[in-house]
C-alpha positions in Angstrom: -110.6 -41.2 64.8 -113.8 -43.1 64.0 -117.0 -41.1 63.9 -120.3 -42.7 65.0 -122.3 -44.1 62.1 -125.2 -42.1 60.8 -128.3 -43.4 59.3 -127.7 -45.2 56.1 -124.2 -43.9 55.8 -121.3 -46.3 56.2 -118.6 -45.3 58.5 -115.5 -43.5 57.0 -111.9 -44.3 58.0 -109.0 -41.9 57.7 -105.5 -43.2 56.6 -102.2 -41.6 55.5 -101.8 -41.1 51.7 -99.3 -43.5 50.0 -96.8 -41.8 47.6 -97.2 -42.5 43.9 -94.8 -45.2 42.6 -91.6 -43.7 40.9 -90.8 -44.7 37.3 -87.7 -46.9 36.9 -84.8 -45.1 34.9 -82.0 -47.6 35.4 -82.1 -48.8 31.8 -81.7 -45.2 30.6 -78.6 -44.6 32.8 -77.1 -47.8 31.6 -77.8 -46.9 28.0 -76.2 -43.5 28.4 -73.0 -45.0 29.9 -72.6 -47.5 27.2 -73.1 -44.8 24.6 -70.4 -42.6 26.2 -68.0 -45.5 26.3 -68.8 -46.2 22.6 -68.1 -42.6 21.7 -64.9 -42.6 23.7 -63.8 -45.8 22.0 -64.6 -44.3 18.6 -62.7 -41.1 19.4 -59.7 -43.2 20.7 -59.7 -45.2 17.5 -59.2 -42.0 15.6 -56.1 -41.0 17.7 -54.3 -44.3 18.4 -52.1 -46.7 16.5 -53.6 -50.1 15.7 -52.8 -53.0 18.1 -50.0 -55.3 17.2 -47.9 -52.5 15.6 -44.2 -52.4 16.3 -41.8 -49.6 15.3 -38.1 -50.3 15.6 -38.9 -53.4 17.8 -41.1 -51.4 20.2 -44.8 -52.3 20.5 -46.7 -49.1 20.0 -50.3 -50.4 19.6 -52.9 -48.3 21.5 -50.5 -45.4 21.7 -50.8 -41.9 20.2 -48.0 -41.1 17.7 -46.4 -38.8 20.2 -46.4 -41.5 23.0 -45.0 -44.0 20.5 -42.2 -41.6 19.4 -41.2 -41.2 23.0 -41.2 -44.9 23.6 -39.1 -45.6 20.5 -36.5 -42.9 21.4 -36.3 -44.1 25.0 -35.7 -47.7 23.9 -33.0 -46.5 21.5 -31.3 -44.5 24.2 -31.4 -47.3 26.8 -30.4 -50.2 24.5 -26.9 -51.4 25.7 -23.9 -52.5 23.7 -21.8 -55.2 25.4 -18.2 -54.7 24.0 -16.4 -58.1 23.6 -12.8 -59.1 22.8 -10.7 -56.0 23.5 -13.8 -54.4 25.1 -13.4 -56.7 28.1 -17.1 -56.5 28.9 -17.5 -52.7 28.7 -21.1 -51.6 28.4 -22.3 -48.5 26.5 -25.9 -47.4 26.3 -27.2 -45.9 23.1 -27.4 -42.5 24.6 -23.6 -42.5 25.2 -23.1 -43.4 21.5 -25.3 -40.6 20.2 -27.8 -43.3 18.9 -30.9 -41.9 17.3 -33.9 -43.0 15.2 -36.3 -40.7 13.3 -39.0 -41.8 15.8 -41.4 -39.0 15.0 -41.5 -39.7 11.3 -41.8 -43.4 11.8 -44.6 -43.3 14.3 -46.5 -40.7 12.2 -46.1 -43.1 9.3 -47.4 -45.9 11.5 -50.4 -44.0 12.5 -51.1 -42.8 9.0 -50.9 -46.4 7.6 -52.3 -48.3 10.6 -54.9 -46.2 12.6 -56.7 -48.2 15.3 -60.1 -47.8 13.6 -58.8 -49.8 10.6 -59.3 -53.4 11.8 -57.5 -54.6 8.7 -54.3 -52.9 9.9 -54.2 -54.7 13.2 -51.3 -57.0 13.9 -49.3 -55.7 10.8 -45.7 -56.4 9.9 -43.0 -54.7 12.0 -41.8 -51.3 10.9 -38.1 -51.3 10.8 -35.8 -48.3 11.4 -32.2 -47.5 10.8 -30.2 -46.4 13.8 -27.7 -43.6 13.2 -24.8 -42.9 15.5 -23.3 -39.5 16.0 -19.8 -40.1 14.6 -17.9 -37.8 17.0 -19.9 -38.9 20.1 -19.6 -42.6 19.3 -15.9 -42.4 18.5 -15.2 -40.6 21.7 -17.1 -43.1 23.8 -15.5 -46.1 22.1 -12.0 -44.7 22.4 -12.6 -44.2 26.1 -13.9 -47.7 26.5 -11.3 -49.6 24.5 -8.2 -47.3 24.0 -6.0 -50.3 23.1 -8.0 -50.8 19.8 -7.0 -47.4 18.5 -4.0 -46.3 16.5 -4.2 -43.0 14.5 -4.4 -43.1 10.7 -2.1 -40.8 8.6 -3.9 -38.8 6.0 -2.6 -38.4 2.5 -1.2 -34.9 1.8 -0.7 -32.8 -1.3 2.5 -30.7 -1.6 4.2 -28.7 -4.3 7.5 -30.2 -5.6 9.7 -27.3 -6.6 12.1 -29.5 -8.5 9.3 -31.1 -10.6 7.3 -27.9 -10.8 4.2 -29.8 -10.0 2.0 -31.0 -7.1 2.6 -34.5 -5.7 0.9 -36.6 -3.0 2.3 -38.4 0.0 0.5 -41.7 0.6 -2.0 -42.3 3.4 -1.4 -44.9 6.2 -4.5 -46.7 7.7 -5.0 -46.8 11.4 -7.0 -49.1 13.7 -10.2 -48.6 15.7 -13.7 -49.8 16.2 -16.0 -49.2 13.2 -18.7 -46.8 14.0 -20.6 -47.7 10.8 -20.4 -51.4 11.7 -21.7 -50.7 15.2 -24.6 -48.7 13.8 -25.5 -51.6 11.5 -25.4 -54.0 14.4 -27.5 -51.6 16.5 -30.1 -51.4 13.8 -30.3 -55.3 13.6 -30.7 -55.5 17.4 -33.4 -52.9 17.5 -35.3 -54.6 14.7 -35.1 -57.9 16.7 -36.5 -56.2 19.8 -33.3 -56.7 21.8 -32.4 -54.3 24.6 -28.8 -55.5 24.8 -26.4 -57.0 22.2 -22.8 -57.9 21.8 -20.3 -56.2 19.5 -16.6 -56.9 19.0 -14.3 -54.1 19.9 -11.2 -55.9 18.4 -9.0 -53.4 16.4 -10.0 -53.3 12.8 -8.4 -51.3 10.0 -9.7 -47.8 9.8 -9.1 -45.8 6.6 -7.8 -42.3 6.8 -10.1 -39.4 6.2 -7.9 -38.1 3.4 -7.4 -41.2 1.2 -4.8 -41.7 -1.6 -7.7 -41.4 -4.1 -8.8 -38.0 -2.8 -5.2 -36.8 -2.8 -4.7 -38.0 -6.4 -7.8 -36.2 -7.5 -6.6 -32.9 -5.9 -3.1 -33.3 -7.4 -4.7 -33.8 -10.9 -6.9 -30.7 -10.4 -4.0 -28.5 -9.2 -1.6 -29.6 -11.9 -4.3 -28.9 -14.5 -4.6 -25.4 -13.0 -0.8 -24.9 -13.2 -0.9 -25.8 -16.9 -3.5 -23.1 -17.7 -2.6 -20.5 -15.1 -2.3 -17.0 -16.4 -4.0 -13.6 -17.1 -5.8 -13.8 -20.3 -6.9 -11.3 -23.0 -9.6 -13.1 -24.9 -8.2 -16.5 -25.8 -4.6 -15.4 -25.5 -2.7 -16.2 -22.3 -1.1 -12.7 -22.3 0.7 -13.2 -18.9 1.6 -16.8 -18.2 2.2 -17.6 -14.5 5.1 -19.9 -13.5 4.0 -22.9 -11.4 6.0 -21.9 -8.4 4.3 -18.5 -8.4 0.8 -20.0 -8.4 1.8 -22.5 -5.8 3.0 -19.7 -3.5 -0.5 -18.3 -3.6 -2.3 -21.5 -2.8 -2.9 -23.5 0.4 -4.2 -27.1 0.5 -6.0 -28.0 3.8 -7.9 -31.0 5.1 -11.4 -29.9 6.2 -13.9 -32.4 7.5 -12.3 -35.2 5.5 -11.9 -33.3 2.3 -9.0 -31.4 0.7 -9.8 -27.8 0.0 -7.9 -25.2 -2.0 -7.6 -21.6 -0.9 -5.7 -18.6 -2.2 -4.3 -15.5 -0.6 -5.2 -12.2 -2.4 -2.3 -10.4 -0.7 0.2 -12.8 -2.4 -1.5 -12.3 -5.7 -1.4 -8.5 -5.6 2.3 -8.1 -6.7 1.6 -9.9 -9.9 -1.5 -7.7 -10.5 0.6 -4.6 -9.9 3.0 -5.7 -12.7 0.3 -6.3 -15.2 0.2 -2.8 -17.0 3.8 -3.2 -18.2 3.0 -6.7 -19.5 -0.4 -6.0 -21.1 -0.4 -2.4 -22.4 1.0 -1.9 -25.9 0.9 0.4 -28.9 -0.9 -0.6 -32.0 1.1 -2.3 -34.7 -0.3 -2.3 -38.2 0.1 -5.3 -40.5 2.0 -5.4 -43.7 1.4 -8.4 -46.0 2.8 -9.4 -49.4 -0.1 -10.4 -51.6 -0.6 -11.7 -55.2 -2.8 -10.2 -57.9 -5.8 -11.9 -56.3 -5.2 -10.3 -52.9 -4.2 -13.6 -51.3 -1.6 -13.1 -48.5 1.7 -14.8 -49.5 3.7 -13.6 -46.5 3.3 -11.3 -43.5 6.1 -8.8 -43.4 4.8 -7.3 -40.2 2.4 -9.1 -37.9 -0.5 -6.9 -36.9 -1.1 -6.3 -33.2 -4.0 -4.5 -31.7 -3.4 -1.8 -29.2 -4.3 -2.6 -25.6 -4.9 -0.6 -22.5 -5.5 -2.5 -19.2 -8.7 -1.5 -17.3 -9.5 -1.3 -13.6 -7.7 -4.0 -11.6 -8.6 -2.9 -8.1 -10.5 -6.1 -7.3 -8.5 -8.5 -9.5 -6.4 -10.1 -6.7 -9.5 -10.9 -4.7 -11.5 -12.1 -7.7 -8.7 -14.3 -8.9 -8.3 -15.8 -5.4 -12.0 -16.8 -5.6 -11.5 -18.4 -9.0 -8.4 -20.3 -7.8 -10.4 -21.6 -4.8 -13.0 -23.1 -7.2 -10.2 -24.7 -9.3 -9.9 -22.2 -12.1 -6.5 -20.7 -12.7 -7.4 -18.5 -15.7 -8.3 -14.9 -15.3 -9.8 -12.7 -18.0 -8.4 -9.1 -17.8 -10.4 -6.0 -18.5 -8.8 -4.6 -21.6 -9.7 -1.9 -24.1 -8.4 -3.0 -27.5 -7.9 -0.9 -30.6 -7.8 -3.0 -33.8 -4.9 -2.7 -36.2 -5.0 -1.9 -39.9 -3.5 -4.0 -42.7 -1.5 -2.8 -45.7 -1.4 -5.1 -48.7 1.7 -5.1 -50.9 1.2 -6.6 -54.3 4.7 -7.5 -55.5 5.7 -8.9 -58.9 8.8 -9.5 -60.9 9.1 -8.8 -64.7 11.9 -10.0 -66.9 12.2 -8.3 -70.3 14.2 -10.6 -72.6 14.6 -8.1 -75.4 15.9 -5.4 -73.0 17.8 -7.9 -70.9 16.4 -6.2 -67.8 14.5 -7.1 -64.7 11.9 -4.9 -63.0 10.4 -5.1 -59.5 6.9 -3.6 -58.9 5.1 -3.0 -55.7 1.4 -2.0 -56.0 2.2 -1.4 -59.7 4.9 1.1 -58.8 8.4 0.5 -60.1 10.7 -0.2 -57.1 14.0 -1.5 -58.7 15.4 -2.3 -62.2 18.7 -4.0 -63.2 20.5 -5.2 -66.3 20.5 -9.0 -66.4 21.8 -11.9 -68.5 19.1 -14.4 -69.6 19.5 -17.6 -71.5 21.4 -17.8 -74.8 19.7 -18.8 -78.1 21.0 -22.4 -77.5 19.6 -22.5 -73.9 16.8 -19.8 -73.9 14.9 -18.6 -70.9 11.2 -19.7 -71.2 8.6 -17.0 -71.7 5.3 -17.0 -69.7 3.7 -16.2 -66.4 5.1 -18.1 -63.4 5.2 -18.0 -59.7 8.1 -18.3 -57.3 8.1 -21.8 -55.8 11.3 -22.0 -53.9 14.2 -19.8 -52.6 17.6 -20.9 -51.4 20.4 -18.9 -49.7 23.0 -20.8 -51.7 23.3 -23.9 -53.8 25.7 -25.8 -56.2 23.9 -25.6 -59.5 24.3 -28.5 -62.1 23.2 -28.8 -65.7 24.0 -29.5 -69.3 25.7 -27.3 -71.8 24.3 -27.0 -75.3 26.8 -29.6 -76.5 25.6 -32.0 -73.9 28.6 -31.7 -71.6 27.9 -31.3 -67.9 28.7 -28.3 -65.7 28.7 -27.6 -61.9 28.7 -24.1 -60.5 29.4 -24.1 -56.8 27.9 -21.8 -54.2 25.5 -19.9 -56.4 24.0 -17.2 -54.0 20.4 -15.9 -53.5 18.4 -18.2 -55.7 14.8 -17.6 -56.5 13.2 -20.5 -58.6 10.2 -19.7 -60.7 10.1 -22.2 -63.6 11.6 -25.7 -63.2 15.3 -25.2 -63.0 15.1 -21.6 -64.1 15.8 -19.0 -61.4 16.9 -15.5 -60.7 20.2 -15.7 -58.9 23.5 -14.0 -58.1 26.4 -14.3 -60.5 30.1 -14.1 -59.5 31.6 -15.6 -62.7 30.9 -12.7 -65.0 29.6 -9.1 -65.1 28.5 -8.9 -68.7 24.9 -8.1 -67.8 22.7 -6.9 -70.6 23.9 -9.8 -72.8 22.4 -13.3 -72.8 24.9 -15.5 -71.1 23.0 -18.2 -69.1 21.7 -21.8 -69.5 18.2 -20.4 -69.0 18.4 -18.7 -65.6 18.4 -14.9 -65.1 21.9 -13.9 -64.0 22.1 -10.8 -61.8 24.7 -9.1 -59.7 24.9 -10.5 -56.2 23.5 -7.4 -54.7 20.5 -7.3 -57.1 19.9 -11.1 -56.6 19.9 -10.5 -52.8 17.3 -7.7 -53.2 15.1 -9.9 -55.3 15.5 -12.8 -52.8 14.3 -10.5 -50.0 11.6 -8.8 -52.1 9.9 -11.9 -53.4 8.4 -14.8 -51.6 6.8 -18.1 -52.4 3.9 -17.4 -54.8 5.3 -14.1 -56.1 4.3 -13.7 -59.8 7.1 -13.6 -62.4 6.4 -12.5 -66.0 9.0 -13.3 -68.6 8.4 -11.7 -72.0 10.1 -10.2 -75.0 
């Protein structure tokens, strides 16, 4: 509406108000989007493996370690083996062979060494991996695919030979088959080359037995070593030796997972344990020794033996079975021992030339005395202190008479030498004892000479005097 003009006032016109112009924010929104993308890219670079990285032939760049592990495992399971020769074109995927790779460890390693944020780690060298095949799974799959390539191997065995009283081994015989180890190596090479399928010959190859001749020989050596030492011991003494056939009757040798193992049956050991008291227990036996004046033992008349009482054997059979299983055939018995005492007998012989008499002393107590015949004035018996150096049951004695003629006296009994060719001995050619009669020896009755021969020993002291 236009109003009429008034005096001096220009006319006014009404019009709608125009809105104020809006500020342009497009640049801000674009900036925010680019920032978010940059942040996302930065975060991803902290979580992903660097581009150009391959693990076991599988590209894993731009993947998380978990995604990469799944990709590597999937590739391993799906990689196919084309069996040639006897295989006649049979195909087996890795999954059927029990193929596996430690994918998690490898991809974790790849991420640790080559994170995406490290530009210097991009396009790195391939990370190789070893493929392992589950032996039982692979063998079963291969046997089903190429049965003609398989003949069974014969394991070596270990048996006890009763005639030889020792363990012996029967030899192993190789079989044929497809090598699982060889296939695993070929699988590893194919994976490293990035192949998803490869050829492998299934022609029969020699397959060694699980129990080889070497393993059997080692077990035979161990067992025969056990037989040589087998027994129940008291200290270092094998008090109760065990016959080889007895020990062998306790033992069983089995093949377990390709190894020979030894086991023992406590029930079979128990009868031998039950018999131990009669073989181990004993009364004490005191020692009796002939000694010289210095106390040196010249001869043991009675060997000393400690008294022994066997202890508790309620667990012996089971405990011995465990030792045998570990290869030890010695068992120390629980024994209470009582030490023996020793008695020393100082024995000496005295020859009195003036009395023509011989005396025997034990611990300075007179035991026996006899008239004797020593050397004549022409062939006297030497005086001095001597020791017995030899004893003979009988001997032909030769020498020279005072006039230089030779003599031979046959079968002289019970001779005890103490000084060169001088000896105490039995005399059958005269009985004139108490009078010098000899060529230097001490003549005695045969009974007396025998007593001296048994009383004295090598080292016994002999004193000859007037």
